[in-house]
N, C-alpha and C positions, 0 to 999 in steps of 0.2 A: 707870151701866152696872150690870147685874146681875152676880151672881157668875160666871156663865158666859154671856156674850152669844152670840147666834147671828147669823151672816150666812146668806144663802140656802144656801150650800154648805159652811159650816164653823162649828164651835163655837169660840168665842174664850175663852181662859182670862183670868182677871182679872190685874191688875198685881201684886196681893199674894196669894201662895199659901203662907202659913205656917200653923202650928198653929191660930192664931186664926181664919183665914179658911177653912180646909179644909172644915169641915162645910157652910157655905153654898155654897162652890164645888161640892162634891160634889152637893148638892141641885140646883143649877142644871145640872150636867152630866147628872144622871139625867133631868131634864126634857128637856134638849136631845136626849139619846139617844132618848128615847121619841117625841119629835116628829119626828125626822129619819128618813128611810128610806134605802134603798139598801144596797149591799153593803159600802161603806166609810164609816166614821165619821171625819171629818176634824176634828182639833183644832189650832187655831193657838196655839202657846205663846209667840209673839213678844212679847206684851204683858207677860209675867211679868218683873217687875223685882226683887221682894222674895220670896225663897223660902227654905224650909228642907226638911228631909227629908219633911215632910208633903206636899210637892208630889209626891214619888215615890209615896207611899201613894195619893194621889188618882189619879195616872195609872195605877198598877197596878190600881186599882178600875175605871178606865175600860177597861183592857185586858180585865179579867174580864167586864165588862158586854158589851163587843163580842163576845168569844168566845162567851158564853152566848147572845147574840142572833144568832150566825152571821154576824157582820160582821167586817171587818178594820179595825183601828185604824191611823190614819195621823196622826202628830203632826209638825207642821211648825213652822218658826221657833223651834227649841229654843235658848234662851239658853245660852251656854257653861257657866255655873255649874250649870244643871240637868243638862246632859250630863255634867259632871264628877262630880256627885253620883251620877248613875245608874251611871257607870263604877265609882266607888268602892264602891258597894253591889252591883255585879255584875248590874244589871237593865237595862242599856242595850239588850241584845239582845231582852229580853222586851218592851221598849217600842218598839224600832226607832228609837231616838233618834240623830239626827245634829245636831251643833251648827249654829246659824245662822251664816252667813258674816258676819264683821265688816263694818260699814259702811265704805265707802271715803271 
């Protein structure tokens, strides 16, 4: 899978989104953003299993790209750790993050 895979209606984040993977992930996300149309850019964060604060930087850049392109960013499937980091750094509202529900 590439750094940011795409399904027909959603961009999918990679499983690893740490400092080492952030540049490649961002490159893939830029390409996905350019290739997709519509008013909403949907990103699925559910696959993210390994992350650090670089994940927030990547998602903040996605929010900036969406705003500059006149689109709304919608991030789904947010892992609890990512939501916790966003809350800790005070950016959860900027990203509209809500944690994914735990599996039953």
